[in-house]
Structures are given as C-alpha cells and as structure tokens.
N, C-alpha and C positions, 0 to 999 in steps of 0.2 A: 327587054327584060327589064330596064329598067323602068318601063311604065308599069311594069308587071308589079311591081313593087311597090310603089306608088300606091298605085290599087289598092293593094293589100294590105297596107300602112296605115291608109285613106278608110277605108271600110267599117263602120262600127258593127261591132258585133250584134244581128237579132236577138229579139229576147227566146224561149225553149219554144215556146208556140209559133213563135217565125219561124224560125229554123226547122221545126216540121215541116210545117206548114208550106215549104216553099223546097223546091229543086236546089238542093244542094252538088257544087263539085267533089269530083276525085280526084283525092291527092293521092301520087300514085309515088311519088317521088317528092325528096325536098331541093330546094332550090340552092345550086353553090351560094353560102356564105362564106365569107372568111371569115376565120378565129377573130373577136371582140365586137363584132359590128351584130346592129339590131336587125335580129329577127323578128320579119310579121306571122301575126299571127295562123294558126296552123288551123285544119280544119282535118277530125275525124273520119273516118267512113262512114258513122252513125251520124251523120250530120249535126253533131254535136261541137261547140265551140272547145276544144281543148280549154281544157281550165284553169289551167295554168295560167293563161292569156286575155282570160274573163276576171281572173283576181287582180288586186288591188297588184302593183308594179312591188311586189318585195324584195330585192335584188337577194337576196339569202332565198329564194324560191328556186330551185331544185327539178327540171324537168327532162325526162330522158327522151328523145327522139330517136327510132328507129329506120332508117329506109331500108326496106329488103334489097327493092331493086341496087342501091348502089352495094347494098351490104357494109354500112356505112351507123358506128352510135353512136350521136351527139348529146354533150350534156346542158344542159342552157340554165344559166343562175337567169332566172327574172326572161329577160329577151336575149340573154347578149349568151352567145355564144362560146363555153371557155377548152372544150374539150370535143374532140373528134377523133373515132379510133375504128378501125378495120374490125369487122366479127363476119363470121360462117354465120349460115340462115340456115332452116328449114327446105329440104329438095321437094320436086316438085307434087312429091304424092306426100307430103307427111312438112306441108306450109309453116311456116311462120303464119299463131294470129293474131291476121290486123285487124285491130283496133286501138280502142282507146283505154289499158288497164290504170292500176296502182301494183306496187312494188308490195306483196303481202305479210313475206320474211326474206331475212336473212339471215345466212349458214356461215361460217366459214369450212374449210372443209369438209363438205355435203356427201362424198363420196367417189369411188374413183369412176376415174372418167369425167367428173366436172369441177377438178382443178382444184385452186385452191377457195374461190367463195363461190357462193351461189345468193342471189336476189329471186326470189320467186313472187311471181306475178299473178295476179286475181284473176288468169282466164278460166269461166267457168264448165270447158266440158275435158280440162285435162292438167296435166301436170307440163306445165310449161315456166323456163326461168330465162335469167341471164347468168351464167355461169365460166369459172377459167374449160380450161382441156389440157390435156394429156397429148393432143392430135393438132399439134400450133398450123401443122403443112392445111392446115382445114379453112384455116382462116382466109379468108376474101370469096369464097365458097358459100356452092348449095348443099349442105355436105350431113345436117343435124336431123333428127324426129320434128322436128319443131322450134325448138329450144334457140338462142343467139348465147354461139362462142367466142368468147375472145382469147385474147392472151392474157396468158396466167399475170404478165408484169402492169398488163391495163384497167383488170378488172378488183386490183387488189386497192389501184387507183381511185376507183368510182367508190368501192363499194364504204369507203369512211366520208363519201357525200351526197351519200341518197341514205333513206329510212324506209319504213313502212310509212304507206302511204303516199311516197312518191311518187307523181304524176307517169306515165312511160305509155308514148302516143307512137303504134306503128304505124307505119302506110307504108303501103305496096300493092300490089292485083288482091279483088277486093273475091272473085267470081273463080274459080276452078273450073276453066274449060270456056265453059260453062259447064259442069258435070251434071245429068241425070242425081234430081237428090228423092231418095225416099227414108221413112221411117229407120233412123238408127244410126245415120248421118249426122257429121257434127260439123264446127269449124264457121268462121269469122262469115263463110256463103251465107249457111244457112241462118245465122244470127241478121244478116241483111234482111234475106225474106221475110225472120217474121217480124222483121220492124216494118217493111212495106206493106204486111199481109195483116199488120196492126194498126197502123193507121188510115189505113183502109176497114176498118170495121172489121174483121174479118178473122183474128186474131188478140186475145187476152189474155193470154200467159206471158210469162216474162221472158224477155230478150235474152238468152242464155247460151243460143248456138247449136241448141240438142233439139233433132227433127225427131220428138217423141210424138206421142200420142194426143195432146193437144195444139201442136203445127202439125202432124197428119190430118186432122177434121179440120182444119182450117183451111189446108191445102183443097181439099177434096170439097167445102163448100165453094172456094173461089172460083176452084172447075166449073163445075155445075151451074155459080152464075155466071158464068160468060161462055155455056154451052158448050163445055171440051168433052171427050170423055174421061168417062166413069173414071176415078185412077186416086191416088194418090203421092204419084208423080210430081216433082219439079223440073218440064224438061223445056224445051225452045218455044211451049207457046203459053206456056203461064212465063218465062223470063222475059218472054217480049210486052204483055200484056202489064205485067209488074214494072216495067219501065226500067229492067234489068239487062 
C-alpha cells in the first residue's frame, strides 16, 4: 500500500492530450486514508484528472469524493481529508452516476423524501443530487434511484462548506453487467462508450451519457468497420473491440 501511495504522489499529471491518448486505470474504490492525511491525486473514470488535483493547492478548495463501493462520502480541502460520512447510493438497476461532476444548485428542504438539504449535480441525463433523507435506516446500503443519501445531520454539516461549482467525483463500477446498450439508454457506461468512440473517430457528438441518434450512428459505423453484423447494439463483441 505504501509503494502504491508513493507512486501516486510522485506521478506528474499528463496533459489533457496525453491523457486522452493513453490507457487510464479505472479507479473503482478510494484507498483508506486517515482524516487529516494528504490524499494522492485521483483519476476520474472518463480519463481526466480530478480538476481540483490539477489546480494550485488552495487550502480552501473543497472537493467531494463519493465511493459507491464503500458507500462513503469524503470531503477534501485541497488534498486534506477533513470529513468522511456514510451514505446510501443507487440500487444496481438504478446506479449512482460514476464520473466527474460539479454541484449545480443548493436548496434547503427541497421536497419530501430529500431530507433537509439538496445539492444538485451536473449529470446531463437526469436529476441527481446529494441530499438528506427521511429513511435514515437506508444509509450504508444500495437503496436509492441514483441519488446519494446522507443522514440529515451530516448533509447539514456539508451544506455550508460547498457551493455551486464544487467538484464532485463519484467512483465505482463503470459498466453495468455489462448490459447490451441500445438507442434510448443512458448512464455513465453510455458516456464511456461515447468517449472511446470519439477517441477512435466514430463519434463527434457531446459526451452526455445519452444513447441518442448520434451515438446510434457511431455504433453502426463502428460495427461495420469491424465486420460485425449490422445493428445499433453495444454488445459483447463491441465491448471487446472498444477495450471495455
């Protein structure tokens, strides 16, 4: 573990162009780090460095990291871990969106079932957020429709420490199954397929996690280029050829 941490801390982040050109390890869980110890830089699952780790070391810069495997939310000031709280995350069929997001809006008492605080995220294919709950017994499990639930007392501590624009990095399992993907699907796995198709020159649209017409056309072109049967499905042969 010590060797791994030293390697992380000594690694110099590549330029965005270099990062896109090389394979990036998928971080599915955050290493155990005691409170108040420096944390190494984190990769997001889309192949970009955690923006907060690439910026100047501002002790006031807050970043939220959510580990969906361990059901923990961690708040960092710069690289210092200052809080760690248990959370509930999405069910397997409605997973919490893995990726690199930001807080979009803050609200108090946003609605019944959302507890006392709401922190909306910039996920492009749906409404997801960090919020309190009226079901405290669900904390620690896979219970939600994709949102991140906290005890009300914990989200009330978090709320004043962050603002719109605060980075939120969610790590965990990227591929669901992997499932057979088709037009109309959405999620972090769709975004990862879009990213690889774009890198290979088949897709020119936005990385928005929505399997729309542009993604459908890109998949059809990809399948044709690799001699696969005509279809618009992202299935096992496509996953293998994409390196996923």
